[in-house]
Every structure is written in structure tokens, then in C-alpha cells.
N, C-alpha and C positions, 0 to 999 in steps of 0.2 A: 815335449810334455814333461815327463816327468824328473829330466835336470834341473829345468824351471820350477817345477811344488819345493823340491828338493831344498832351493836357495832362496825362497820363499819364506818357506821354516826358518831355516835354518838366521837370515837377515832375522827378523820377528825374533825367536828365540836367542839374539845374541841382548835383543839389546837390552842398560840398563832397570831395575824394577824401577826405579829411580823416576827415572824417566817417565813408566804406563805414569794414565791417571789411577790415580786415589781412591778421586769421589765415585761409589758403588751406585751412584742414587736413579732413577731412570730417565731420557730423555725429559723426557714429556714433564715430568714432575718437577724438574728445573723450573729455578725463577727465573724467566723472559730478562734479556739479553734488554728490553725495550720495551717503555711500555706501549701499550695497544692508539695508546695515541700519537706518541709519537711513530706507529710501525700501521697507519693509516694517512698519517699528515695527502703524500702525496695523493689516495682516491679524494680526499678530502676537496684539499684547492684544489683541485683538477676544470680547470674550466670549462662552459659548458658549449657543447658545437651542433649546431641544430645537425641534423642533415642536411647533406645537398641537396640541389637537384639533379648535380650528376648524375650524383650519386643510389640516387634513386635510379633513373634510367640505366644506371650500369649491373643492375642485378636482372640475376638468371632469372632465367622466370619455365618450370613444366603447360608444354602446350596441352591435357590435358585431354591425349588424343584427335584434340580442334588441328583439321587440314589446313592450316594459315598460309594464304598466297604466299609462296617465295617468290624475290628474283633473283638473276643469276649476277653475278660483282664477272664484267669481261678483264680485267687490268687495269694498272695506272694507263693514260693514255700517254707519251710523248709519245712527236708532235701532235695540241690539241686532233683531238678529229679522226684519229683513226683506232683503231680498237690495237690493244698491242697483248700478249698472251700473257698469261699470270708472269710477276714478278715478286722476283724473295729483293727486291731490294724496297727499303720500309716508308711507309706513308708519313708524311706529314698533314698536318691544317696548310689550306692551302693548295694537295698534289690530288689531280681532276683523273677519276676513277671512270672507264663505261662498265655501262650495267643492262643490264636485256630486265627488262617487267614483267610480272608472272604470265602465262597463253592466257592473253583475255585483256590482261589488263595491262594500263597505261599512265606514265607520269605527269606531269603538268611543268611546267618552270615554277621556281620558288616551292618545290615541294618539299619536306624533307623524310630523308628514309635514317629510315635505322639496318646502320650495318654488326651483323651478327654471326654467332661462329654456331651449327647449329652440331650438341652429339642425341646418339641413342639412351634413349630412360629408362628410370625401370619399365619392366612389366606393365602396360595396361595401364602408362602416364603418362606418354606422350616423347618426344624428343626436351630436350633440355635443351633450353635455346638462350646462348651469351653475350649480348650485348657488348659492339670492340668501338662504338662509334656512331658518329650520323654525322651524313650526306645531303647533298645542297643536291639537289637537279639545275641543271644551271642552258644545257640547251638537247631538248630533245631530236632525233633524229628517226631515219626509216627501220632502220636496226638495229640502233642501237644511244642512249640514253647519256649526256654526261653530265656529272657528280661533280662538287667541289667537300673538300670532308674538311667540316667541319668542326670534329669535334670528335678525339681519342679519346677511348676508357682502357684499351689496353691492343694486343697484337693484330693491326687492320691485314685480309690476310684476302 
């Protein structure tokens, strides 16, 4: 480390005086390189883009201590109607996923479900819910419900 410091010091000391900047004006007092209009052109000419529905649905939120009934994902279905253990394979639109409704609940064909990732949130504020996609119920069976992925916001687990 000391050798590196001495080397840098020697390089700075060896630079000719004529190569060093003669202007001693403070940086914030120097005139601007471009006009304010040119500097803000990218912001002024940016077209307006409204918030999309998918962006609203993908926004995370806090449960605020409420007990929200969450079902459970059983994994991708391959072949159909056969429950499989969680697979590390990526899910795409159209992939069939087996789910189990929350205790005492049931799904009907055509229901749209939000797939979300739960994380512990700040104390006394509840859990953090991060939506990752939407699935639609296609078949209801006694032990599981088969759904199809219709929208993906993030990594589906």
C-alpha cells in the first residue's frame, strides 16, 4: 500500500506544470457548458405514458396485520391433472399450475387468482405481498385446482 502511494505521488509530481489547469475558479462558479434549456430537453420532450393496469396489479403492498386467506401452489402440472413437486423450471404463459385453496375456501372455474410472494414486513405492519402473476382456474378437483398462467409480472415460484 505504501509503495502504491509513493508511486502515485511520483506520477503527480512528475506532471509538467503547463499540463495542469491554470483556472483557479471554483467549479460551481464557472459558466455552464450548455444552456438550461438544452440540459432539460430530454425531460421536456418525453412523451406522457399513463400507468398501465399490469403495473398497478404488480405493485407490492403491506397486509397491515390483516389475515388474508392465501392458497398454496402445488407446482407445475405435467401431464395435466397430476400434481408434481415444486419444479425449478420457469413458468410461462399457458403453463398449467396446480393450487390448493385456503382452508375452508374453494375456487370456481373462471376465477382469476393473484400469485404472490410473501415476505416478513416491518414490525406491526404485517407481511409484504409482492404479486408475481395471474392465473385462471380451468378445472376444479377434490384435492387440487388446475389453473393456467395468464399474466406474468415477475418470477413465478
